[in-house]
N, C-alpha and C positions, 0 to 999 in steps of 0.2 A: 347148729348153724348160726353165725351172726347175722343181724340185719345188715344187709349190703348198704342201704341208705346212710347209714351211719358214716360210711367212708367216703361218700360223694364228695369231692372238693370242687371248688372253683378258683382257677387261678386269676383273680381280680386285678393285679397289676398288669399280667399279661393280656387278658381281655381288654383292658383299657387302651393298651399299647396297640392293639391290634384296630381298635377303633381310629386312632390316630394314622395308622399305616394305610388306610382307605382314602382315595381321592374324594375330595368333597366334603370331608370332614373336619377342615381346618377351623369352622367356627365353634367346633366343639373344643378345641385345644385348651382354651382358657378355663371353661367351667369343669373339665375332666381333671386337669392339673390341680384345681381347686378341690375336687372331691379327693384326688390322691393324698393331698397335703392333710385334709381332715382324717382321711384313713389312716394316715401315718400316726397322727396325734390320738386316734382312737386306740390304735395298737400299742403304742407306748403306755397310755393310762392302763389298758387292759392288762398289760405285763405287769404294772405296779401292783393292780389290785389282785392278781393272781387267783381268780376265780376260775375253778375247773370248767364251768359250762361255758363261760365267757372265753376260756383259752380254746375250748374245743371249736367253738365258731370261730374264731381268730385263725387257728389252724385249717380249718375247712375252706376258709376264704383266702387262704395263702397270704395272711397279712403278718404272720411271724415269719422269721427266717428259719425254715425247717427244712432239712434235706427231705426230699419227696420220699425216701426209703424209709425214714423215721416217722413219716405222718401218722400211719395206721397204729404203730404202737404208742404213740403220744395221744392219740385219741381214745385209746384202750385205757391209758394212765388215767386220762380225764374222767372218763366214765367211771372208773374205780373210784376216783376221789368223790365223786358225784353221791355214791351209794353210802 
């Protein structure tokens, strides 16, 4: 049986959006937008580097555009490449 923790993911962009949707968080809009821009730049650079360990982290943080149904198989592929 595979280690289930390997497949745990966080939808980072959605999490940040949820923060914006809550009343009283307007003061966080500028810092969180800045974080999103930096994460986008990190995702771009990660895709250029094409490192399997980094790719797996990016998939798990939902920073690559990946269909949710494909995420587990892409994580498996990254694990194979790391071996």
